[in-house]
C-alpha positions as CSV (number, residue, x, y, z in Angstrom):
1,M,32.6,10.9,-6.6
2,R,32.9,8.3,-4.0
3,E,36.6,8.3,-4.3
4,S,36.4,12.4,-3.5
5,L,34.1,11.4,-0.1
6,D,36.2,8.8,1.2
7,N,38.3,10.5,3.4
8,V,35.8,13.0,4.4
9,S,34.7,13.0,8.2
10,P,31.1,13.5,9.1
11,L,31.4,17.2,10.1
12,E,32.9,17.8,6.5
13,L,30.0,16.0,5.0
14,F,27.3,17.9,7.0
15,E,29.2,21.2,6.0
16,K,28.8,20.0,2.3
17,L,24.9,19.5,2.5
18,M,24.3,22.5,4.6
19,N,26.3,24.8,2.4
20,P,26.9,28.4,2.7
21,N,23.8,29.4,0.5
22,I,21.6,27.8,3.0
23,Y,23.3,29.8,6.0
24,D,23.4,32.8,4.4
25,Y,19.6,32.6,3.2
26,I,18.4,32.0,6.6
27,V,20.4,34.9,7.9
28,K,19.2,37.0,5.6
29,E,15.3,36.0,5.8
30,T,15.5,36.2,9.7
31,V,16.9,39.5,9.5
32,R,14.4,40.7,7.4
33,Y,11.5,39.3,9.5
34,A,12.9,40.9,13.0
35,S,13.5,44.3,11.3
36,S,10.4,44.5,9.4
37,S,7.7,42.6,11.4
38,K,9.1,42.6,14.7
39,N,10.6,46.1,14.6
40,M,14.1,45.5,16.0
41,C,15.7,47.6,13.9
42,D,19.4,46.9,15.8
43,F,18.7,43.3,15.4
44,T,21.7,41.4,14.1
45,F,22.5,37.7,13.4
46,T,25.7,36.0,11.6
47,V,26.6,32.7,10.2
48,D,28.3,31.5,13.1
49,E,25.4,32.2,15.6
50,L,23.2,30.5,13.1
51,K,25.5,27.4,13.4
52,I,25.5,27.3,17.0
53,F,21.8,27.8,17.2
54,I,21.5,24.7,14.9
55,G,24.1,22.4,16.5
56,I,21.6,23.2,20.0
57,L,18.8,21.9,18.1
58,L,20.4,18.5,16.7
59,F,22.0,18.5,20.2
60,S,18.6,18.5,22.1
61,G,17.4,15.9,19.9
62,Y,19.2,12.9,21.9
63,H,20.1,14.9,24.9
64,K,16.5,15.2,26.5
65,V,15.9,17.2,29.6
66,P,12.5,18.0,31.4
67,S,12.5,21.2,30.0
68,E,14.3,23.6,27.6
69,R,15.0,25.8,29.7
70,D,16.8,23.4,31.7
71,Y,19.8,23.0,29.4
72,W,20.9,26.4,31.0
73,S,20.5,25.1,34.6
74,T,22.6,26.0,37.3
75,D,21.5,22.1,38.7
76,K,24.3,19.6,38.4
77,D,21.8,17.1,37.2
78,L,20.4,19.1,34.5
79,G,22.9,22.2,33.0
80,V,24.4,21.3,29.9
81,Q,27.8,23.1,30.1
82,I,28.6,22.6,26.3
83,I,25.1,24.6,25.5
84,Q,25.9,27.2,28.4
85,K,29.2,28.4,26.7
86,A,28.0,28.3,23.2
87,M,24.9,30.8,23.6
88,S,23.1,32.1,26.4
89,R,19.2,31.1,27.2
90,N,17.8,34.5,26.5
91,R,19.5,34.8,23.0
92,Y,18.6,31.3,22.0
93,K,15.0,32.1,22.7
94,L,15.2,35.3,20.8
95,L,16.7,33.5,18.0
96,K,14.1,30.7,18.2
97,S,11.2,33.6,18.3
98,V,12.3,35.1,14.8
99,I,13.7,32.4,12.9
100,H,12.4,32.8,9.5
101,F,12.6,30.9,5.8
102,C,10.9,33.2,3.6
103,N,9.8,36.8,2.6
104,N,6.8,37.8,3.9
105,E,6.1,40.2,1.6
106,E,5.7,37.7,-1.2
107,A,3.1,35.6,0.8
108,K,0.1,37.2,-1.0
109,D,1.2,36.3,-4.6
110,N,1.6,32.8,-3.2
111,T,-2.1,32.1,-1.0
112,H,-2.7,29.1,-3.2
113,D,0.6,27.6,-1.6
114,K,0.4,26.3,1.9
115,G,4.1,25.1,1.9
116,F,5.4,28.7,0.9
117,R,7.0,29.7,4.3
118,I,9.5,26.5,3.7
119,R,9.6,26.2,-0.1
120,S,12.5,28.0,-0.8
121,L,14.7,26.6,2.1
122,F,13.4,23.2,0.7
123,S,14.5,24.1,-2.9
124,L,18.0,25.1,-1.4
125,V,18.3,22.0,0.5
126,K,17.2,19.8,-2.6
127,E,19.6,21.7,-4.6
128,S,22.6,20.6,-2.1
129,F,21.2,16.9,-1.6
130,Q,21.6,16.6,-5.5
131,Q,25.0,18.2,-6.0
132,F,26.4,14.6,-6.2
133,G,24.1,13.1,-8.9
134,V,21.6,10.3,-8.3
135,F,24.3,7.9,-7.7
136,E,22.6,4.3,-7.0
137,E,20.4,1.8,-9.5
138,C,17.6,1.3,-7.5
139,L,15.3,3.9,-6.2
140,S,12.5,4.0,-4.0
141,V,9.2,6.2,-3.9
142,D,7.2,6.6,-0.8
143,E,6.1,8.7,2.0
144,M,8.2,9.8,5.3
145,I,6.9,11.6,8.3
146,V,8.3,14.6,10.2
147,K,7.0,14.0,13.5
148,Y,4.7,17.1,15.0
149,Y,2.3,17.1,17.9
150,G,1.9,21.2,17.5
151,H,-1.2,23.1,15.6
152,N,-0.9,23.4,11.6
153,S,-3.4,22.9,9.1
154,L,-0.4,20.6,7.1
155,K,-0.5,18.3,10.2
156,Q,-1.4,15.0,9.1
157,F,-2.6,11.9,10.8
158,I,-1.9,8.6,9.6
159,R,-3.4,5.7,11.5
160,G,-1.2,2.5,12.2
161,K,2.3,4.3,11.6
162,P,4.8,4.2,14.1
163,I,4.7,8.2,14.0
164,R,1.0,8.8,13.5
165,F,1.2,12.7,13.5
166,G,3.3,15.1,11.5
167,Y,4.2,16.8,8.3
168,K,4.4,14.2,5.5
169,L,6.5,14.5,2.7
170,W,7.1,12.6,-0.3
171,A,10.7,11.1,-1.0
172,L,13.1,9.7,-3.6
173,C,15.6,7.5,-1.9
174,G,18.5,5.4,-2.7
175,V,19.0,2.0,-1.2
176,S,21.5,3.4,1.1
177,G,18.8,5.4,2.6
178,Y,20.4,8.6,0.8
179,C,17.3,11.2,0.0
180,Y,17.6,12.8,-3.8
181,N,14.4,14.6,-3.9
182,F,11.5,15.3,-1.2
183,D,8.4,17.4,-1.5
184,L,6.1,18.7,1.1
185,Y,2.5,17.2,1.3
186,C,0.1,20.3,1.2
187,G,-3.1,18.4,0.3
188,K,-4.9,17.2,-2.8
189,T,-6.0,20.4,-3.6
190,S,-2.5,22.0,-4.2
191,Q,-2.2,22.9,-7.8
192,D,0.3,21.6,-10.2
193,E,-0.3,22.7,-13.9
194,D,2.3,20.4,-15.0
195,Y,0.4,17.1,-13.7
196,E,-3.1,18.3,-13.9
197,G,-5.9,15.7,-14.2
198,L,-3.8,12.9,-12.7
199,L,-4.2,10.9,-9.8
200,L,-2.3,12.1,-6.8
201,G,-0.1,8.7,-6.5
202,T,1.1,9.4,-10.4
203,K,1.5,13.5,-10.1
204,V,4.0,12.7,-7.0
205,V,6.1,9.5,-8.6
206,L,6.6,11.8,-11.8
207,K,7.3,14.9,-10.1
208,I,9.7,13.6,-8.1
209,L,11.5,12.0,-10.7
210,E,12.7,15.1,-12.1
211,A,15.5,14.8,-10.1
212,V,16.8,11.8,-12.3
213,K,18.9,12.8,-15.3
214,H,19.2,9.4,-17.3
215,P,16.0,7.4,-16.8
216,N,17.9,4.2,-18.3
217,A,19.7,3.9,-15.3
218,H,17.6,3.4,-12.9
219,S,15.0,1.1,-11.3
220,V,12.1,2.6,-9.7
221,F,10.0,0.8,-7.0
222,F,7.0,2.2,-5.0
223,D,3.9,0.6,-3.2
224,N,0.2,0.0,-3.8
225,F,-0.5,3.9,-3.2
226,F,1.5,4.9,-6.4
227,T,1.0,1.8,-8.8
228,G,-1.2,1.8,-11.5
229,Y,-1.3,0.4,-14.7
230,D,-1.1,4.0,-16.6
231,L,2.0,5.0,-14.1
232,L,3.6,1.9,-15.3
233,V,3.1,2.5,-19.3
234,H,4.1,6.2,-18.7
235,L,7.3,5.4,-17.0
236,R,8.3,3.0,-19.4
237,N,7.8,5.5,-22.3
238,L,10.1,7.6,-20.4
239,G,12.6,5.1,-20.2
240,Y,12.5,4.0,-16.6
241,Q,12.2,0.4,-15.1
242,A,9.4,0.2,-12.6
243,T,7.9,-1.9,-10.5
244,G,5.2,-1.7,-7.6
245,I,2.6,-3.6,-5.6
246,I,-0.6,-2.9,-7.2
247,R,-4.3,-2.9,-5.7
248,D,-6.9,-4.9,-6.9
249,N,-9.1,-2.1,-8.1
250,R,-6.3,-0.7,-10.3
251,L,-6.2,-3.7,-12.4
252,S,-8.5,-2.5,-15.1
253,K,-10.5,-6.2,-15.1
254,C,-7.3,-7.8,-15.9
255,P,-8.0,-11.5,-15.9
256,L,-5.5,-12.8,-13.2
257,R,-7.5,-15.6,-10.9
258,P,-9.7,-14.3,-8.3
259,T,-7.9,-13.4,-5.0
260,N,-10.6,-15.4,-3.1
261,F,-9.6,-18.8,-5.2
262,M,-5.8,-18.0,-4.7
263,K,-6.7,-17.6,-0.8
264,K,-7.2,-21.3,-0.8
265,E,-4.4,-22.9,-2.7
266,K,-1.3,-23.6,-1.2
267,R,1.6,-20.6,-0.5
268,G,3.9,-20.0,-3.2
269,S,0.9,-20.6,-6.2
270,Y,0.9,-17.7,-8.3
271,D,-0.8,-16.2,-11.4
272,Y,0.7,-13.8,-14.1
273,I,-0.6,-12.3,-17.3
274,F,1.5,-10.1,-19.7
275,D,0.2,-7.1,-22.0
276,T,2.3,-7.5,-25.5
277,N,1.2,-4.2,-26.6
278,E,2.5,-1.8,-23.7
279,E,4.8,-4.4,-22.0
280,V,3.2,-4.5,-18.8
281,M,3.1,-7.8,-16.6
282,Y,0.8,-8.6,-13.4
283,V,1.8,-11.2,-10.9
284,R,-0.4,-12.3,-8.0
285,W,0.7,-15.0,-5.9
286,S,-0.2,-16.5,-2.4
287,D,1.7,-15.7,0.6
288,N,0.4,-15.2,4.2
289,K,-2.4,-13.2,1.9
290,C,-2.5,-12.3,-1.6
291,V,0.0,-10.3,-3.4
292,C,-0.1,-8.5,-7.0
293,V,3.0,-6.8,-8.4
294,G,3.1,-4.8,-11.2
295,T,6.0,-4.3,-13.6
296,N,7.0,-2.6,-17.1
297,Y,10.3,-4.9,-17.3
298,D,10.6,-8.0,-14.8
299,T,9.7,-11.3,-15.8
300,I,8.7,-14.3,-13.9
301,E,11.9,-16.1,-14.3
302,P,13.5,-17.9,-12.6
303,V,11.1,-19.3,-10.1
304,R,12.3,-20.7,-7.2
305,N,11.8,-21.7,-3.5
306,V,12.9,-19.1,-0.8
307,E,12.7,-19.1,2.9
308,M,10.9,-16.8,4.6
309,A,12.7,-14.5,7.1
310,E,11.9,-15.0,10.6
């Protein structure tokens, strides 16, 4: 796979990810929406226009002007000729008002799904992302935020994060940062019959790992939002090597040395315990604060000194 991509330019790689199926789907649903909901019977839209429209959005992401309309300004210090020659302002604003990613006629059958309007597009994008397979051994499950300050019921506020407002997505990524799978967070009440009754963190990990075809070939890592004893056992039974930071209230009364005692010990002090039945190990050590990690495959050996990163 890597050999086939060695001589591929960034544009060609982008076209592999944004494949014709995605473009055709967006064009089809946009034309449907414009003609049926906006009464634009003579509305036309092509894939080439869509590519220009997406290009303008990408360009505006790094070339900022005070107002969107300023890209078409006649002032020398504001106008951007590459955009002005590509598409007129009126056409751009029209496309932005009608761009659509779903069939509204199916909305009544999907009232339980808050992300219905974007779900079909996400499926196509995920299929495109997974066309190369999962080609890295070490994988991470975590959340990511798409910044958004407008009004929407799916918008989240997460205190203390670099991006505090936006749409939250769960993501499965490799060491390189490549995203293999993702899902939009639609709230704790979102229905998922396959994982009913499980904790949210456990449900997220199991669902997002569905993209992995060969569990034995991968190690999975996650933070304390997801990690729990039952999840580590379940992943081991599925064949995954899994490790994650774990919260004290999820240790199931595991007899590790208490955090209050370990805080008083020198940095590097540690304690561990191993469940021989389910082959799960917990390790707690003293750093700037006490940290506890759970794993279903790793060991504490070798023990050695390391230097703290500055």
